[in-house]
C-alpha positions, 0 to 999 in steps of 0.5 A: 499499500502506497503512502498516499493510500495509507493516509486516505485509509486512515483518514477514513477510519478516523472519520468513521471513529468521529461519526460513531462518537456523535451517534453514541453521544446522541443516544443521550441527547438530554445529558448531551445538550445539557453539558453543551449548554452548561459549558456555553453558560460557563464561557459566557460568565467568564467573557462577562468579566471583560465586558465590564472592564471594557465598559470602564476602560476603552482599551488595554495595550492595543486590544479593544472590545472587538479584539476581545470579541475575535480572541474569545471567538477563536479560542472557543472554536478552536477548543471546540473543534479539538476536543469535539473530535480529539476527546482523548487528548485531555484524557492521555495521562490517566489513560497511560497511567492506568494501562488503558493503552493496551486495547489500542496496541493490540489493533492494526492501526496507528495507536495515537490517532486511534487512541485520541480520536476514539472519544469526543466530549459533548460539552465542547459543543458549547465551546463550538457554538460560543466561538460562533456567536462571539465571532457574530459581534466582531462585525468582520462578515466579508469572506476573507475575514470569515475564511481566515477566522475558520482557518485560524480556528482550525489550526488553534484546535491542532495545537490545542489537541497536540499540546494537551496529549503532548503534556499527557505523555508526562505519564510515560516518564514520571508515573501518574502525571494526571494533575501535572498534565492538567495544569500544564494543558490548562495554562495554555487556555489561560494565557491565550485568553489575555491580550498579549501586550500585557505579557513582555520579555521572558514570558513572551518568549514562554508563550511562544514556545514551551506554552504556545498560548500565542498561537491560539490566541494572539497571533490568529487575531493578528492574522484576521486583523492584518489579513496576512497570508504569511503570518497564516503560514507561520501559524500552520508551521507552528500547527505542524511542529506541535503534531510532530513533537506530539508524535515524537514524544509519544513514541519515545514514551511508548518505549517505557509504557507498561501494561496496567493490571486493571481490566478495562472494557472498550467498546 
C-alpha cells in the first residue's frame, strides 16, 4: 500500500470514529445538550468580566472590545473543534497511568490517532457555539475575514489537541502525571485568553515556545486583523511542529509503557 493510500485509509478510519462518537453521544440527547449548554454558560460568565472591564476602560495594550470578541471566538471555536474530534487528548495522562493503552496496542491501526480520536467530549459543543456567536459580534462578515477566522480556529484546534496530548505523555516518564498534565495543559487556555500586550520579555518568549498560547490567541487575532497570509503560513507551521513534537514524544514514551493490571472494557 502506497503512503497516499495509507493516509486515505487512516483518514477514513478517523472519520468513521467521529461518526460513531457522535452517534453514541446522541443516544443520550438530554445529557449531551445539557453539558453543551452548561459549557456555553460557563464561557459567557467568564466573558462578562471583559465586558465590564471595557465598559470602564476603552482599551488595554492595543486591544479593544472588538479584539476581545475575536480572541474569544477563535479560542472557543478552536478548543471546541479540538475536543469534539480528539476527546481523548485531554485524558491521555490518566489512560497511560492506568494501563489503558493495551486495547489500542493490540489493533492493526496507528496507536496515537486511534487513541485520541476514539472519544468526543459533548460539552465542547458549547464552546463551538460560543465561538461562532462571539464572532458575530466582531462585525467581520466579508468572505476573507470569515475564511481566515475558520482557518485560524482549525489550526488552533490542532495546537490545543497536540499540546494537551503531549502534556499527557508525562505519565510515560514520571508515573501518574494526571494533575501535572492538567495544570500544564490548562495554562495554554488561561494565557491565550488575555491580550498579549500584557506579557513582556521572558514570559512572552515562554508563550511562543513551551506553552504556545500566542499561537491559539494573539497570532490568530493578528492574522484576521491584518489579513496576512504569510502569518497564516507561520501559524500552520506552528501547528505542524506541535503534531511532530507529539508524535516524537509519544513514540519515545511508548517504549517505557507498562501494561495496567486493571481490566478495562473498550467498546
